[in-house]
MINURO-779034 format. One record per residue: residue number from 0; x, z, y of N, C-alpha, C in turn; residue in three letters; chain. Coordinates in nm, 2 decimals, padded with zeros to 4 digits. Each point is the difference from the previous one (the first is absolute). Example, Ala and Ser with C-alpha at 12.3 -4.5 7.8 and 13.67 -1.06 7.14 Angstrom:
BEGIN
+-----+--------+--------+--------+--------+--------+--------+--------+--------+--------+-----+----+
:   i :    n_x :    n_z :    n_y :   ca_x :   ca_z :   ca_y :    c_x :    c_z :    c_y :  aa : ch :
+-----+--------+--------+--------+--------+--------+--------+--------+--------+--------+-----+----+
:   0 :  01.32 :  00.78 : -00.57 : -00.09 :  00.00 :  00.12 :  00.09 :  00.00 :  00.12 : ALA :  A :
:   1 : -00.04 : -00.07 :  00.11 :  00.09 :  00.00 :  00.11 : -00.08 :  00.08 :  00.11 : SER :  A :
+-----+--------+--------+--------+--------+--------+--------+--------+--------+--------+-----+----+
END
This chain:
BEGIN
+-----+--------+--------+--------+--------+--------+--------+--------+--------+--------+-----+----+
:   i :    n_x :    n_z :    n_y :   ca_x :   ca_z :   ca_y :    c_x :    c_z :    c_y :  aa : ch :
+-----+--------+--------+--------+--------+--------+--------+--------+--------+--------+-----+----+
:   0 :  00.84 : -01.93 :  01.09 : -00.10 :  00.09 :  00.09 : -00.02 :  00.13 : -00.05 : MET :  A :
:   1 : -00.03 :  00.01 : -00.12 : -00.04 :  00.14 : -00.06 :  00.13 :  00.08 : -00.01 : PHE :  A :
:   2 :  00.11 : -00.06 : -00.04 :  00.13 :  00.08 : -00.01 :  00.04 :  00.05 :  00.14 : LYS :  A :
:   3 :  00.00 : -00.09 :  00.10 :  00.05 :  00.05 :  00.12 : -00.10 :  00.12 :  00.05 : GLN :  A :
:   4 : -00.12 :  00.00 : -00.02 : -00.09 :  00.10 :  00.04 :  00.03 :  00.12 : -00.07 : ALA :  A :
:   5 :  00.02 :  00.00 : -00.14 :  00.05 :  00.12 : -00.07 :  00.14 :  00.04 :  00.04 : LEU :  A :
:   6 :  00.09 : -00.09 :  00.04 :  00.15 :  00.04 :  00.04 : -00.04 :  00.08 :  00.14 : ASP :  A :
:   7 : -00.07 : -00.05 :  00.08 : -00.02 :  00.06 :  00.13 : -00.07 :  00.14 : -00.01 : ARG :  A :
:   8 : -00.09 :  00.02 : -00.10 : -00.05 :  00.13 : -00.03 :  00.10 :  00.10 : -00.06 : ARG :  A :
:   9 :  00.08 : -00.06 : -00.08 :  00.12 :  00.09 : -00.05 :  00.08 :  00.05 :  00.11 : ALA :  A :
:  10 :  00.04 : -00.09 :  00.09 :  00.09 :  00.02 :  00.10 : -00.06 :  00.11 :  00.10 : GLU :  A :
:  11 : -00.13 : -00.01 :  00.01 : -00.07 :  00.09 :  00.10 : -00.03 :  00.13 : -00.08 : GLU :  A :
:  12 :  00.01 :  00.02 : -00.12 : -00.02 :  00.13 : -00.08 : -00.15 :  00.01 : -00.02 : GLY :  A :
:  13 : -00.06 : -00.10 :  00.00 : -00.16 :  00.00 : -00.03 : -00.04 : -00.09 : -00.11 : ARG :  A :
:  14 :  00.04 :  00.03 : -00.12 : -00.04 : -00.08 : -00.11 : -00.15 :  00.01 : -00.03 : PRO :  A :
:  15 : -00.04 : -00.11 : -00.06 : -00.15 :  00.01 : -00.05 :  00.00 :  00.10 : -00.10 : ILE :  A :
:  16 : -00.10 :  00.08 :  00.01 : -00.02 :  00.12 : -00.11 : -00.10 : -00.05 : -00.10 : GLN :  A :
:  17 :  00.05 :  00.00 : -00.13 : -00.09 : -00.06 : -00.09 : -00.04 :  00.12 : -00.09 : VAL :  A :
:  18 : -00.14 :  00.00 : -00.04 : -00.05 :  00.09 : -00.10 : -00.03 : -00.08 : -00.13 : GLY :  A :
:  19 :  00.03 :  00.05 : -00.11 : -00.05 : -00.07 : -00.12 : -00.11 :  00.08 : -00.09 : PHE :  A :
:  20 : -00.08 : -00.04 : -00.06 : -00.08 :  00.05 : -00.10 :  00.02 : -00.07 : -00.13 : VAL :  A :
:  21 :  00.08 :  00.09 : -00.09 :  00.04 : -00.05 : -00.12 :  00.15 : -00.03 :  00.00 : GLY :  A :
:  22 :  00.06 :  00.07 : -00.11 :  00.15 :  00.00 : -00.02 :  00.02 : -00.06 : -00.15 : ALA :  A :
:  23 : -00.09 : -00.09 : -00.05 :  00.02 : -00.04 : -00.14 :  00.11 : -00.13 :  00.01 : GLY :  A :
:  24 : -00.01 : -00.07 : -00.09 :  00.09 : -00.12 : -00.01 :  00.00 : -00.10 :  00.12 : ARG :  A :
:  25 : -00.14 : -00.03 :  00.04 : -00.02 : -00.10 :  00.11 :  00.04 :  00.08 :  00.13 : MET :  A :
:  26 : -00.04 :  00.11 :  00.02 :  00.01 :  00.08 :  00.12 :  00.16 :  00.02 :  00.04 : GLY :  A :
:  27 :  00.07 :  00.06 : -00.12 :  00.15 :  00.02 :  00.00 :  00.07 : -00.11 :  00.04 : THR :  A :
:  28 : -00.03 : -00.13 : -00.05 :  00.06 : -00.12 :  00.03 :  00.01 : -00.03 :  00.16 : GLY :  A :
:  29 : -00.13 :  00.02 :  00.04 : -00.02 : -00.04 :  00.15 :  00.07 :  00.12 :  00.09 : ALA :  A :
:  30 : -00.02 :  00.13 : -00.06 :  00.08 :  00.10 :  00.09 :  00.15 : -00.03 : -00.01 : ILE :  A :
:  31 :  00.04 : -00.04 : -00.10 :  00.16 : -00.03 : -00.01 :  00.03 : -00.10 :  00.09 : CYS :  A :
:  32 : -00.07 : -00.11 :  00.01 :  00.02 : -00.11 :  00.10 : -00.01 :  00.04 :  00.14 : GLN :  A :
:  33 : -00.10 :  00.08 :  00.03 :  00.01 :  00.05 :  00.14 :  00.12 :  00.10 :  00.03 : ILE :  A :
:  34 :  00.03 :  00.08 : -00.11 :  00.11 :  00.08 :  00.03 :  00.14 : -00.08 :  00.02 : GLY :  A :
:  35 :  00.00 : -00.12 : -00.02 :  00.12 : -00.09 :  00.02 : -00.01 : -00.06 :  00.14 : LEU :  A :
:  36 : -00.11 :  00.01 :  00.08 : -00.01 : -00.07 :  00.12 :  00.02 :  00.08 :  00.13 : MET :  A :
:  37 :  00.04 : -00.05 :  00.10 :  00.02 :  00.07 :  00.13 : -00.12 : -00.02 :  00.08 : LYS :  A :
:  38 : -00.03 :  00.10 :  00.07 : -00.12 :  00.00 :  00.10 : -00.13 :  00.04 : -00.07 : GLY :  A :
:  39 :  00.01 :  00.05 : -00.12 : -00.13 :  00.03 : -00.08 :  00.04 :  00.11 : -00.08 : ILE :  A :
:  40 : -00.08 :  00.11 : -00.04 :  00.04 :  00.10 : -00.09 : -00.12 :  00.04 : -00.07 : ARG :  A :
:  41 :  00.02 :  00.05 : -00.13 : -00.10 :  00.06 : -00.08 :  00.00 :  00.15 :  00.06 : ASN :  A :
:  42 : -00.10 :  00.03 :  00.06 : -00.03 :  00.14 :  00.06 : -00.06 :  00.09 : -00.11 : ALA :  A :
:  43 : -00.11 : -00.03 : -00.06 : -00.07 :  00.08 : -00.10 : -00.05 : -00.09 : -00.11 : VAL :  A :
:  44 :  00.01 :  00.07 : -00.12 : -00.07 : -00.08 : -00.13 : -00.08 :  00.10 : -00.05 : ILE :  A :
:  45 : -00.13 : -00.04 : -00.03 : -00.10 :  00.08 : -00.09 : -00.01 : -00.05 : -00.14 : ALA :  A :
:  46 :  00.01 :  00.09 : -00.09 : -00.03 : -00.04 : -00.15 : -00.03 :  00.12 : -00.07 : ASP :  A :
:  47 : -00.07 : -00.01 : -00.10 : -00.04 :  00.11 : -00.08 :  00.12 :  00.08 : -00.05 : ILE :  A :
:  48 :  00.11 : -00.07 : -00.02 :  00.13 :  00.07 : -00.05 :  00.11 :  00.00 :  00.11 : SER :  A :
:  49 :  00.01 :  00.12 :  00.06 :  00.09 :  00.02 :  00.11 :  00.15 : -00.03 : -00.07 : THR :  A :
:  50 :  00.02 :  00.02 : -00.13 :  00.12 : -00.03 : -00.05 :  00.04 : -00.14 :  00.00 : ASP :  A :
:  51 : -00.11 : -00.08 : -00.01 :  00.02 : -00.15 :  00.01 :  00.04 : -00.04 :  00.14 : ARG :  A :
:  52 : -00.07 :  00.06 :  00.10 :  00.02 : -00.02 :  00.13 :  00.15 :  00.03 :  00.04 : VAL :  A :
:  53 :  00.04 :  00.11 : -00.03 :  00.14 :  00.06 :  00.03 :  00.10 : -00.11 : -00.07 : VAL :  A :
:  54 : -00.02 : -00.04 : -00.13 :  00.08 : -00.09 : -00.06 :  00.00 : -00.14 :  00.08 : ARG :  A :
:  55 : -00.11 : -00.04 :  00.06 : -00.01 : -00.13 :  00.08 :  00.09 :  00.02 :  00.12 : ALA :  A :
:  56 : -00.01 :  00.11 :  00.06 :  00.09 :  00.03 :  00.12 :  00.14 :  00.00 : -00.04 : PHE :  A :
:  57 :  00.04 :  00.06 : -00.11 :  00.13 :  00.00 : -00.05 :  00.06 : -00.14 : -00.01 : GLU :  A :
:  58 : -00.10 : -00.09 : -00.07 :  00.04 : -00.13 : -00.01 :  00.04 : -00.08 :  00.13 : LEU :  A :
:  59 : -00.06 :  00.06 :  00.10 :  00.03 : -00.06 :  00.14 :  00.11 :  00.07 :  00.07 : CYS :  A :
:  60 :  00.07 :  00.09 : -00.07 :  00.12 :  00.07 :  00.07 : -00.02 :  00.12 :  00.05 : GLY :  A :
:  61 : -00.11 :  00.06 :  00.00 : -00.03 :  00.13 :  00.04 :  00.04 :  00.11 : -00.10 : HIS :  A :
:  62 :  00.06 :  00.11 :  00.04 :  00.02 :  00.11 : -00.09 : -00.13 :  00.08 : -00.03 : ARG :  A :
:  63 : -00.01 :  00.05 : -00.12 : -00.11 :  00.07 : -00.06 : -00.02 :  00.10 :  00.10 : ARG :  A :
:  64 :  00.10 :  00.09 :  00.04 : -00.04 :  00.11 :  00.09 : -00.03 : -00.02 :  00.13 : GLU :  A :
:  65 : -00.01 : -00.12 :  00.05 : -00.05 : -00.05 :  00.13 : -00.13 : -00.04 :  00.00 : ASP :  A :
:  66 : -00.07 : -00.02 : -00.12 : -00.13 : -00.04 :  00.00 : -00.09 :  00.13 :  00.02 : VAL :  A :
:  67 : -00.10 : -00.01 :  00.09 : -00.09 :  00.11 :  00.02 : -00.13 : -00.03 : -00.08 : VAL :  A :
:  68 : -00.01 :  00.09 : -00.10 : -00.13 : -00.01 : -00.08 : -00.10 :  00.10 :  00.05 : VAL :  A :
:  69 : -00.12 : -00.07 :  00.04 : -00.11 :  00.09 :  00.06 : -00.12 : -00.08 : -00.01 : THR :  A :
:  70 : -00.11 :  00.07 :  00.01 : -00.14 : -00.05 :  00.00 : -00.06 :  00.04 :  00.13 : ASP :  A :
:  71 :  00.08 :  00.07 :  00.09 : -00.06 :  00.05 :  00.13 :  00.04 : -00.12 :  00.11 : ASN :  A :
:  72 : -00.11 : -00.03 :  00.06 :  00.02 : -00.11 :  00.10 :  00.09 :  00.05 :  00.11 : ALA :  A :
:  73 : -00.01 :  00.12 :  00.05 :  00.10 :  00.04 :  00.11 :  00.14 :  00.00 : -00.05 : SER :  A :
:  74 :  00.03 :  00.05 : -00.10 :  00.13 :  00.00 : -00.05 :  00.05 : -00.14 : -00.03 : THR :  A :
:  75 : -00.08 : -00.09 : -00.05 :  00.04 : -00.14 : -00.01 :  00.03 : -00.06 :  00.13 : ALA :  A :
:  76 : -00.09 :  00.01 :  00.10 :  00.02 : -00.05 :  00.13 :  00.13 :  00.04 :  00.05 : ALA :  A :
:  77 :  00.02 :  00.13 :  00.00 :  00.13 :  00.06 :  00.06 :  00.13 : -00.08 : -00.07 : ASP :  A :
:  78 : -00.01 : -00.02 : -00.13 :  00.10 : -00.06 : -00.07 :  00.02 : -00.14 :  00.04 : ALA :  A :
:  79 : -00.11 : -00.07 :  00.02 :  00.01 : -00.14 :  00.02 :  00.06 : -00.02 :  00.14 : VAL :  A :
:  80 : -00.04 :  00.09 :  00.10 :  00.06 : -00.02 :  00.13 :  00.15 :  00.04 :  00.00 : ARG :  A :
:  81 :  00.04 :  00.09 : -00.09 :  00.13 :  00.03 : -00.01 :  00.09 : -00.10 : -00.08 : ALA :  A :
:  82 : -00.07 : -00.11 : -00.06 :  00.07 : -00.09 : -00.07 :  00.03 :  00.03 : -00.15 : GLY :  A :
:  83 : -00.06 :  00.09 : -00.04 :  00.01 :  00.04 : -00.14 : -00.11 : -00.07 : -00.10 : ARG :  A :
:  84 :  00.03 : -00.04 : -00.11 : -00.09 : -00.05 : -00.08 : -00.09 :  00.10 : -00.07 : PRO :  A :
:  85 : -00.13 : -00.04 : -00.01 : -00.11 :  00.09 : -00.05 : -00.06 : -00.06 : -00.13 : VAL :  A :
:  86 : -00.01 :  00.09 : -00.10 : -00.07 : -00.02 : -00.12 : -00.13 :  00.09 :  00.00 : ALA :  A :
:  87 : -00.11 : -00.06 : -00.04 : -00.12 :  00.07 : -00.01 : -00.08 : -00.05 : -00.10 : THR :  A :
:  88 : -00.10 :  00.08 : -00.06 : -00.09 : -00.03 : -00.10 : -00.14 : -00.04 :  00.08 : GLN :  A :
:  89 : -00.01 :  00.03 :  00.13 : -00.13 : -00.03 :  00.06 :  00.02 : -00.11 :  00.10 : ASP :  A :
:  90 : -00.07 : -00.12 : -00.04 :  00.00 : -00.11 :  00.07 : -00.08 :  00.01 :  00.12 : ALA :  A :
:  91 : -00.09 :  00.09 :  00.00 : -00.09 :  00.01 :  00.11 :  00.07 :  00.05 :  00.13 : GLU :  A :
:  92 :  00.11 :  00.07 : -00.01 :  00.08 :  00.05 :  00.12 :  00.07 : -00.11 :  00.07 : ILE :  A :
:  93 :  00.01 : -00.12 : -00.05 :  00.08 : -00.12 :  00.06 : -00.08 : -00.03 :  00.13 : LEU :  A :
:  94 : -00.12 :  00.00 :  00.01 : -00.09 : -00.03 :  00.12 :  00.03 :  00.10 :  00.11 : SER :  A :
:  95 :  00.07 :  00.12 : -00.02 :  00.02 :  00.11 :  00.10 :  00.15 : -00.02 :  00.05 : GLU :  A :
:  96 :  00.09 : -00.07 : -00.07 :  00.14 : -00.01 :  00.03 :  00.04 : -00.11 :  00.10 : LEU :  A :
:  97 :  00.12 :  00.02 :  00.05 :  00.04 : -00.08 :  00.12 :  00.07 : -00.13 : -00.06 : PRO :  A :
:  98 : -00.07 : -00.08 : -00.08 :  00.05 : -00.12 : -00.06 : -00.08 : -00.12 :  00.05 : ILE :  A :
:  99 :  00.07 : -00.12 : -00.02 : -00.06 : -00.12 :  00.05 : -00.08 : -00.09 : -00.09 : ASP :  A :
: 100 :  00.03 :  00.02 : -00.13 : -00.07 : -00.09 : -00.10 : -00.01 :  00.07 : -00.13 : VAL :  A :
: 101 : -00.09 : -00.03 : -00.08 : -00.02 :  00.07 : -00.14 : -00.02 : -00.12 : -00.10 : VAL :  A :
: 102 :  00.08 :  00.02 : -00.09 :  00.01 : -00.11 : -00.11 : -00.07 :  00.06 : -00.12 : VAL :  A :
: 103 : -00.09 : -00.05 : -00.05 : -00.07 :  00.05 : -00.12 :  00.06 : -00.08 : -00.12 : GLU :  A :
: 104 :  00.06 :  00.07 : -00.10 :  00.08 : -00.07 : -00.10 : -00.03 :  00.08 : -00.13 : ALA :  A :
: 105 : -00.12 :  00.04 : -00.03 : -00.04 :  00.07 : -00.12 : -00.05 : -00.10 : -00.11 : THR :  A :
: 106 : -00.03 : -00.12 :  00.05 : -00.05 : -00.10 : -00.12 : -00.15 :  00.05 : -00.03 : GLY :  A :
: 107 : -00.06 :  00.10 :  00.08 : -00.14 :  00.04 : -00.04 : -00.09 : -00.03 :  00.11 : ASN :  A :
: 108 : -00.10 : -00.11 : -00.04 : -00.09 : -00.05 :  00.11 : -00.08 :  00.10 :  00.06 : PRO :  A :
: 109 : -00.04 :  00.12 : -00.07 : -00.07 :  00.11 :  00.05 :  00.08 :  00.07 :  00.12 : ASP :  A :
: 110 :  00.13 :  00.03 : -00.03 :  00.09 :  00.06 :  00.09 :  00.02 : -00.09 :  00.12 : MET :  A :
: 111 :  00.02 : -00.13 : -00.02 :  00.02 : -00.10 :  00.11 : -00.14 :  00.01 :  00.10 : THR :  A :
: 112 : -00.11 :  00.01 : -00.06 : -00.12 :  00.00 :  00.08 :  00.00 :  00.13 :  00.08 : SER :  A :
: 113 :  00.03 :  00.11 : -00.07 :  00.00 :  00.13 :  00.06 :  00.10 :  00.02 :  00.11 : SER :  A :
: 114 :  00.12 : -00.07 : -00.02 :  00.11 :  00.01 :  00.10 : -00.05 : -00.07 :  00.13 : SER :  A :
: 115 : -00.05 : -00.12 : -00.02 : -00.04 : -00.08 :  00.10 : -00.11 :  00.06 :  00.08 : ALA :  A :
: 116 : -00.09 :  00.07 : -00.06 : -00.12 :  00.07 :  00.06 :  00.06 :  00.12 :  00.09 : ARG :  A :
: 117 :  00.10 :  00.08 : -00.06 :  00.05 :  00.10 :  00.07 :  00.09 : -00.03 :  00.12 : SER :  A :
: 118 :  00.04 : -00.13 : -00.01 :  00.09 : -00.04 :  00.12 : -00.07 : -00.07 :  00.10 : SER :  A :
: 119 : -00.14 : -00.01 : -00.01 : -00.08 : -00.07 :  00.10 :  00.00 :  00.09 :  00.12 : THR :  A :
: 120 :  00.03 : -00.06 :  00.11 : -00.02 :  00.07 :  00.12 :  00.14 :  00.06 :  00.05 : GLY :  A :
: 121 :  00.09 :  00.00 : -00.07 :  00.15 :  00.04 :  00.05 :  00.06 : -00.12 :  00.03 : TRP :  A :
: 122 :  00.10 :  00.00 :  00.09 :  00.07 : -00.11 :  00.06 :  00.09 : -00.07 : -00.12 : PRO :  A :
: 123 :  00.02 :  00.04 : -00.10 :  00.08 : -00.07 : -00.10 : -00.08 : -00.10 : -00.09 : ARG :  A :
: 124 :  00.07 : -00.10 : -00.05 : -00.06 : -00.08 : -00.08 :  00.03 :  00.01 : -00.15 : ARG :  A :
: 125 : -00.09 :  00.02 : -00.09 :  00.02 :  00.02 : -00.13 :  00.04 : -00.12 : -00.07 : PRO :  A :
: 126 :  00.09 :  00.00 : -00.08 :  00.06 : -00.12 : -00.08 : -00.02 :  00.02 : -00.15 : ALA :  A :
: 127 : -00.06 : -00.09 : -00.06 :  00.00 :  00.02 : -00.15 :  00.06 : -00.08 : -00.09 : SER :  A :
: 128 :  00.07 :  00.05 : -00.10 :  00.07 : -00.10 : -00.10 : -00.08 : -00.02 : -00.11 : SER :  A :
: 129 : -00.12 :  00.06 : -00.01 : -00.09 : -00.01 : -00.11 : -00.09 : -00.12 :  00.01 : THR :  A :
: 130 :  00.02 : -00.11 : -00.10 : -00.09 : -00.11 :  00.01 : -00.12 :  00.03 : -00.07 : PRO :  A :
: 131 : -00.12 : -00.01 :  00.09 : -00.13 :  00.04 : -00.06 : -00.11 : -00.05 :  00.09 : SER :  A :
: 132 : -00.10 : -00.04 : -00.05 : -00.11 : -00.05 :  00.08 : -00.07 :  00.12 :  00.06 : ARG :  A :
: 133 :  00.01 :  00.11 : -00.07 : -00.08 :  00.12 :  00.03 :  00.08 :  00.07 :  00.13 : ARG :  A :
: 134 :  00.12 : -00.02 :  00.01 :  00.08 :  00.08 :  00.12 : -00.04 : -00.07 :  00.13 : ALA :  A :
: 135 : -00.02 :  00.08 :  00.09 : -00.04 : -00.03 :  00.14 :  00.09 :  00.06 :  00.09 : THR :  A :
: 136 :  00.03 : -00.06 :  00.11 :  00.08 :  00.04 :  00.11 : -00.07 : -00.03 :  00.14 : SER :  A :
: 137 : -00.01 :  00.10 :  00.07 : -00.07 : -00.02 :  00.14 :  00.09 : -00.10 :  00.08 : PRO :  A :
: 138 : -00.08 : -00.07 :  00.09 :  00.07 : -00.09 :  00.09 :  00.05 :  00.07 :  00.13 : ALA :  A :
+-----+--------+--------+--------+--------+--------+--------+--------+--------+--------+-----+----+
END
């Protein structure tokens, strides 16, 4: 069922646009898995190290020179709409971008809570890979 839905999105040229917060070991593993799938794409990755983000995109087959590195929401939004991967240090801009879901993969419970709070009210659903009792996600 999910594979058919993703295949349909790929055929229609409208993949699910994913934003990641965190490009460490856990985040990069998930980023690489999404990079192998049809119908879904890593649109933007936020991390304190843009070098780590660019490397994660390279591991998924992107060329370094194709990655747009910016902390400007407007520039990032233009790049996402153009299908170019975006690297940023500012996780707060993800709520302003044309993406469908945000995956919080920092492993930091405080960041998880912050990401969930900043995503409240926008039509995307935050997803957390951080196991923590303190982490919350709005319904």
